[in-house]
C-alpha angles and dihedrals in degrees: 000000000000088000093056092048091050092049092055092049091048092049091050089050092049091051093048091051092051095049089048096053090047090053091050095046092050092050092049093049090048092050093047091051092049092050090047094052090048090048091053093047091052090050091051092048095049100038110098114237114220110218119233119256088251094051094047093049094052097066089043091052090049095051091051092051091049091050091048096049090047090054093050091051091050092047094054094047117131118225113245093234094050112129123244112261094229090070092063097060097081088061095056120105114275121244120249148110089055096314122120131196113211112187112218107171136025122171138136109308094002144073129172138184140177117242107217140179122189089351094303119122109234101169147353112238124193149165123211132185105230089200082098095044108028092169088070089075096061094082090064095058092084096040117141099183132059139198119210087343098308125109116262133195137184115241114201120315095304107035137076124178140187127208115217117199093339085288119070123056115205113194141185121195119188115234093176124063089226096057100094131193090265088057089051094052090047090053091046089057089056093066118095094244096163089054091048090051090065091063092064114114133179108280092240092060108122118230115267123238088248093054089050089049092050093048091051090049092048091055096048089049090055093049091047093049090047093051089049092052093050094046100051122069111217119226114237092237094051110127119247110263091228089067090062097056098083091057092059118105114273120245117251143115091057095311124120124200107209114188108221106169136026124172138135108305095004143072126174137184137181115236107215136182120194089350094304122115113238103166145357117234122200145168119204132183104227092202083100091047111028091167088072088074096065097079089062097056093085095041114132096176124076137195114202087347094303122113120261129209131185111230112202121310095309109035137075124179144187127206114215117200092342087285116067120061117202114194139181120197122192116235093175126057091225092057099090136189090269090055091051092052090049089055092047087056089056093061116097092241096167089054090052089050086059090065093062115088 
């Protein structure tokens, strides 16, 4: 009996010992596994990862691109005291004797035009303010020739320039093989270089409020013109805008005609007086916008036998041969409807009519 009782107690003891060992072993195994995982995580966190060649090249390429773009932006910066391009136009050669001046670009510190004869481009003429690009004056330091008292240098095989008051570079670039260096010099003599000299100011002069206002307006005009070009589809038969220029009114009596846009089916110019814009003149081929002719259907008034239509409170137009719309838009409140009609009369409308087949 005692033996049976002892046997039960011994069995219980053995069972308890086995369960206790298993629990300890499981706990130790669990703790070891946890410690091992933590150790691996620490190794991963502290071990430096070498970037792949592709990954390391990408940031370097991006940095180079950023530096290049930054350099370009800096290179094209316009000096604060650069003069508005519109002020240069009055010093350009005047058209006449078969020659035409077609203004193609006007921005802060720069103005450019085409010198044409019989519709053929002979040269590109320009005035630039070197306040933005002072290094451009260095080539004149060794000049041995002068035009109207200002140093002159040949620039490549097709260019000749003059430096006025160490500030304004006046340049002629040949666009026709027959337009020689002697022609370029003769054309430079036709610029009003003395008048241009009076625009020169000390380099530290801050821009006036008027200059800032003109610059802002020029930028808005360019944006507006660009949007218009993109939005309007041009008919294939539309006449080239360059063919319209010779039919615009001629400058004179204190007025300047500054061409500001020329593209297929359209030509535009600013009418200025004393440097101030008073109106915009344009000729457009409505082959691209035939609906524009409708407003002239009920017209009872005519200019040079062509129907006239008022367009809003600031515009007046004439329709030539049901195809070419000639328009004057006031830019100044004192430029009235009668003024617009007077300038429409100054267009060579019969000459324009000859373009329509």
